[in-house]
N, C-alpha and C positions, 0 to 999 in steps of 0.2 A: 485291635487293628492287626492285620497280617504283617509279620516281621518284614517281609519284602517291601510292603508299602511304607513301613517305617523307614527303611533304608532309602527308598526313593524320595520320600519327603525330606529327609535330612540332607541328602546330596543336592536336592533341588534348591535348598535354602542356603547352600554354601555359595554366596554371591562373590566370594573372593576369587573365583575363577577368572583368570585373565582370558582375553579373546582366544589366544592360541591353545587354551586349555579346555575350551567348550566342547571340542570334539571328544576329548577324554570323558567328560561328564556325560555326554550323549551316549557314548559307547557303554558305560556302566549301566545307565538306565535301560538301554536296549537289552543288555544281557539279563537284567532282572525280569523283563517281560518274557524272555525265552525260557527262563527257569520256571516261571509260572505255568507255562505251557506243559512242562514236563509232569506236573502233578497228575494230569488226566491220562498219561500214557499207561498202557497195561504192563503188569509185572513181567519182566523177562523170565523165560524158563531156562532149564538146564541146557536147552539147545544152544543158547547163546554162550554158555560156558565152554562148550566144545569149540565154538567159533573163536572165542578169545584166545585159545591156545595156538591158533593159526597152524593147525596140523594139516598135512597134505591129504587129499581125498583118498590116497591109497591106504591110509591107516584104517584098519578095521575097528569099528566101534561096537562094543558088545555090552549087554545088560543081563548077565546071568541071574536066574531066579533062585538057584539053590547051589549047594556046595558041589554037587556032582558036575554041574555045568562049569563051575569055576575050575574044578580039577581037570576036566577035559580040555579046557582052553590051554591050561599050562602044559598038560601032557602032549597036546598037538604041537605046541611051540617047541617043546623039548625034543620031540621026535622028527620035527620038520628038517629036511635036508638043507633048507635055506635058513640062514640066521634070522631069528625072530625076537623082537623085544615085546615084553608084556608089561604094561604099566596100569596103575589104577588111579582114577580121578575121584576124589571125594566131593567136598563142598567147594573145591577150587580156592581154598583160602591161602594156599601156598604160592610162592613164586612160580610162574608157568614152567620154567626150566626144571623145577624140582618135580614136576609131574611129567610132562612130555611136550616138546615143541619140535617143529620141523628141523631146526638146526641141531637138535640133539639125537637125530636118527642118522646113523652112518649110511653111506651109499650102499646099495645092494642089500639092505637089511629091511625086512618086513617089520611092521609094528601093529600091535593090538592094544587098544585103549579100553579098559574096562571101567564101567560105572556099576557100583553095587547098589544102586537106588532101588532095585527090585528085590534086594536081599536084605531085608530089615525085619526086626522083631526082637522082643525081650521076653525072657522066661525068668520068673522070680520064684525062688525057693524060700518059703517062709520059715521052714523048719531049720534050715542052715543059715538063713539070713544072707543069702548070696543072690546075685542076678547075673545071667549070661545074656549079652547082647550080640546080635549079629553085626558084623563090621560095617554094613551099609546103613545102620541105624544112626540117625542124627542125634546129637546130644539134646538139642532143642528143635527148633524149626528152621529149615533152610528156606528163606523166603524166595529163592530163585529156583526152587525145585518143587513142581506141582505134586510129587509123590510124598513130600514131607509135610507133616502137620505138627502142631504142638502136641496133640494127643498121641501120636506114634513116636514121639521123641523119648529117649531113654529117661531123662531127668523127670519129665512130667509123670511117666508111668511109675517110677520109683516113689515119687512124692505121693501119688494117689494111693499107694499101698502102705504109706507111713514111713518110708525110708529116705535116705539121702546118701550122697557121696561127700567126702570131705571138702571138696572144692570144685569149682568150674573154671573155665577160662572167662575172660572179659566178654567173649562172644561165644555163643553155643550153636552156631550154624553147622559146625564141622560134624563129620561122621565120627563114630567111635574109633574105627580103624585109623583114620587120618589124623585125629587128635593125638593119639598115643604115639603113632609112628614118627612124628616130628618132635616129640618131647615138649609139647605145648604145656602151658601152665598158667594158673591164676596167680595173683599177687599175695604171697604169704610165706613165712618161714615156719608157720605152725601147722598148716594144712596143705595137702597135695592130693590131687586125684590119683596120682601114681601109687600112693601108699595103699590104695584100696584094690589095686589089680592083683589078683591071685592066680589067674589062669589065662593063657593065650593059646588059641588054636590056629595053626598056620599050615598052608599048603606050600611046600617048598618048590624049587625049580624043576624037580623031576616029577611032581604030582603027588608026592608022598605027604600024608597028613601027620602032623606032630601035635600032640596035646601036651603043652608045657605048663608047669606049675611052679610057683614060688617055693612050694614045699618039697620039690624034688630033691633027692639026695645030692644029685649033681644038677643044679639049676642054671648052669652057664648058658644054655641055649635060651632059656626064659629071659635071662638078664640081657642077652644080646639082641633077641628079637623084639623086645619091648619098645626100643627106639631104633628102628632100622630102615626107615624111609622107603619101604617097599623093595628093599634090595636083597632080602632073604627069602621072600615069598609073599603070598597074599594072606594076610590075617583074615580069618573068617569069623572068629568068635572071641570075645573078651569077657572074662568072668570077674565080677567085683564083689568084695565083701561089703556089707551094707551097715550103715549107722541109722539111728532114729532121725526122722526129719526134724529140721530146726528152722528157726527164723533168724534174721539178722536185723540189727538196729544200728544206725550210723549217721554220719554227717558228711557233707561235702562243703568245704570252705574255699573261697577264692580271696586271695590277699596279695599285696605287694610282696616280692621276694625279699626285699630289704626295706627298713632295718628289721631287727628281731623284735617281736612283740607278741604278747599273748592276745592282744587286741588286733583282730584281722583287718580292721579298718586302718590300722597304723603300719603293720608289718607282718612278717612271717612267723608262724608258730613252730617252725622247724628251722634249725640252722643248716642250710643246705651246703655251706662251704667251710664250716668250721667245726668246733668241738662242743657246741652247745653253749647255753648261758645258764649256769646254776642259779644265779640270783633270780632270774625270771622263770626258772624251771622250764626252760626250752631245750628240747633234746637236739642232738646232732642227727643228721640223716642216718648214720650208722646206729645210733641208739634207738631211733624211731623204728627201724626195721628189726634190729636184734631183740629189743624188749617191747615188741609191739603190743603185748597183752597189757602192759602198763599204761598204754595210751589209747585203749579201747580200739585197737587197730590190728586185730589178728588177721583181718583181710584188708588190703590197702592198695592204693594206686595214686601216684603223684604225676601231674602234668606241669611242665614249666614252659611258659610262653616267653622266650627271651627277646622278642622284637623290641626295637628301640621305641621307648614311649609306652610300652605295654609292661613287660617284665613282671608277669604275674605267676602265681603259684596256685594250682588247684589240687587240693588234698581230699581224696575220697578214702574214708575209712569206716570199718564196720566191725562189730563183734557178734558172736553167736549168742542167741538166747533160746531157752527151751522151757516150756511150761511142764511142770511135774506131771500133770494129768494128761499131757499130750494133745490138749485141745489147741485150736488155732488162735493166733493173735490178730489184732487189727492190722490191716495193711495200708501203708502210705508209701507208694512206690517212689523210687528215685527217678527223677526226670533228667535224662541226658540233654534233651532240648525241650523248650516250652511247647505245650500242645496248642494247636490252632485248629478249631473245628474238630476236636477229638483225634487229631493226627499230629505226629511230630514231623511229617514230611515237609510242610511249608518252612518250618524253622531249619530243617536240614538244608533245604535249597538256599535259604538265606545264609547259612553257615558256609555253604560251598562258595557262594559269591564273596563272602567276607574273606575267605582264605585267598581268593584271587586278588581282592583289593588290598589285603595285608601286604602283598608284594610291594605296594606303594610305600610301606613303612620304611623301605630302604632307599626311597627316592630322595634326592636332595631338595625336591620341590616341597616346600613347607605345607602347601595346601593339600597335596596328595597324602603327605604323612599325617596330616590332621584328620583326613577322612578315614584312613586306615585305623588309627588309634581310637577314634570315636566309635567306629563300627565294632571293634573288639570290645570296648568298654560297655557298649550298649547291650551286647548279648552275653557278655561274661562279667557281669558287675561284681564288685567286691561285696561279699556277703556269704551267707550259708543257707543250706537246706538240710533238713532232717528227713530221714526215711526209715521205714520198717517194712520188711517183706519176707516172704517165704524164701528159703535158701536157693531153690533152682531158678527163681525169677529175679531175685535181688543181686546175687553174686555176679552174674554176667551183665555188668553195668553198661556195656556198650552194645548190647545185643540189638537194640532198635536202630542202630546206625545202618543206613542204606548204602551199600558199597558202590552202587551205580550213581547215586547222587554225590556221595563223598568218597570217591575212589582214592585209596591210600596205599602206598608201598612202604615196606618196613625193612630196616636193617637193625638187628637186635644183638647187643653184646651182653654176655653174662660174665661177671667177675666175682671173686670172693667179696663178701660184705665189707670187709675192712678196707676195700679199695674205693668206697663210695666218695669220701672226701677228696681224694686225689683226682679222681676222674671228673668230679664236678668242677674243681678249680681249673683243670685242663680245658674243660669246655667253656668256662667263663672267659678264659684268656683267648680261646679261639674266637668267640663271638666279639670280643673287644677288638682283636686284630683284624678279623675278617667278618664283618657284619653280614656280608653276602652269604655266608655259610648258614645263616639262620633259616633262610627260606621263608615260607609262610605258614608253618605248622608249629606244633608243640613237640617237646621232647618228653616221652613217657618214661617214668622211673618207677620200678617196682621190684619185687624180690621173689625168690623161689626157694622152697625147701629142698634140702639135699636129697638125692635120689640114688637108689642102688643100681639103676639101669645103666649099663656101661657107656652108652653114647648120649645119655641125657646131659644137656649142658650144665645141669647142677649136680652131676655125678660126684658124690662124696663131699659136697660142700654147699652150705647155704649161700645163695648168690644174690647180688644186686644186678638188676637188668636195666640197661639203657636202650630204649627202643626209639630209634631215630625215624621220624616219619617224613613222608614226602607226598604231597597232594598231587595225584596224577592229573588233576586239572590245571596244574601250574603251567602257564604258557612259556615259562623260561626253563630251559635245560632238560635234563633227564635224571632219573633216580641215581644212576651211577655217578653223574657229575656232582650231584648234591652230596651223596654219601662219601665221596672221595675226601672231602674236608675232614670228616670224622675218622675215616679209615687211616688217614695220614697222622693226625694228631694223637690217636690212641694206639698207634702201632707199637709203641713201647710197652704197652700193657699186655699181660697174658690173659686174653679173653677167649671165651668160647661163643660161637655164633648159633643163633636159632637156625635149625636145619631147613626150615621152610621159607626163609627170608634172604634178602640180598647179603652177599658176603664179599669181602675184598679179594682181589685176585691172588694175593700172597697167602691166603688162608690155607690152601691145600698143603702147603709146606709145613704148616704148624700142627695140623691135626694129629699126627702120630705122637707128638710130645705132649699134647693137651689132654689126651685120654689114656690113662695108665693101662686100660684093657683093650686098646685099639688093635693090637696084633691078634689077640685072641678073638676079637670081634670079626676081624678080616678072615681069620681061619674058618670060623663058623659060617661066615657069608659064602666063602668058596665051597664049603661042604654042602650047603643047602642050595646053592645055585651054580652047579658045576659048568653049565653052558652059558652062564651070564645072560640069561634071558631077561633079567630085570634091570640090566645095566644100560643106561643111556650115556651119550658122550658127556653130558653134564656131570653125572656121578662118577664116570670113569676118570675124568680130569680132576675132580675134587678129591677123590680117594686114591688117585694114582693106581687104579686097577688095570693091570696089564692084560691086553687081549690074549685070548686062549691060543 
């Protein structure tokens, strides 16, 4: 049965609705029918991506096909007598202001928005076991860009030649240039895509081309440019060192978050708030991340659903496996959502509806709360699934998520691993005192390996990451209003923010003290972009960049 029909059937049988509640029941059923209609709508293209930024018509949109065209765009902006901003849009996985919006363009300033969708390709050097990707190449497939296919994605091409990268993100829609520019990362303290980057080619704000390498005697520009949010120039090529392709095998379990138990039907196999239980051989959250190899979790991700009556934990973990002879292993893919008619779309539509209904979990009305808790339990039952897959397809566990059906905003904090317990207890207290702060989504908890890149949020430290999610289909409030609860309660902590996601207003004052190499980074930024053609009002305010 279609998951949506299951929801309708269950709601229809909840006869406890009082007369004044029947309108609410009818509204929910009507919304389900509207969701069913969405399944037949055609896929939106990258044209919609430009519209979503709400940029004025005066902004020039460009799709250069080669490096010479990119260089000319920059040189024209640099030589223009009128101030001009040049920004690049990748897969639009970042906060709109991090790319370009109308409010981020100063008055009397021209703007050019570049898409590198026509600038894609991969060259693999078998002799040196390296690959160079053009910056507009997607890691995987961007489902909202008709130029992007699985076959022209970087990861697929590497795998076809028998190679791999150490890790991917949970989603691989992003372009190569966009992914590294924001310091994005998958969940692991053992592996990181950034450790495979050995070369970056960038065109600076004057039009000059720089070939930067990790092996340079003075590699300061390489370490600065690696995570630079498009503020030092336009990255055109990235070179990676390659490993042999591998498979992953793992499990996802869903359990109550309390009590502690090795039986997921009874409780949680990780102590999220304490120091673990030696008698039951249950690790603390810190131990689980720090010693992940001991728990077959060198790749990992945790979701916490703290809604009243739900309070469940989803633990995704996997380890690398590799056959000595290099032959393939059987594949049993991870399912983010159950498939209906060979598609996960109906289940995602159901999930989108559930997230709206989960808002009812905060209602004092017992019937509404009962609906919300039932719906979550029905589609996220306590239990486990096992999976085995090739690296490039298995590691991005959320890649089948459709951002148009389930639009989500994020605010992500990175802290030293040893802060895991303290932050979890602060959040538990927040949810107890202010249940309205929970919203109708989950809290994502994962980790990142330390990085040498100066403005990577995990610079010089293995990090725990708390990714606060907000369903943009939530009829109540705004992302900023929702995140404000977390920004206040965690203000006492020394955290670093993901550059492509929402940040608290006070964050700009903290940045210089958070990054030991920030001054050097700013000096190189000024050298590479002397006319500030890559600087919008958003980034000017965040980094306190003084006008020329």
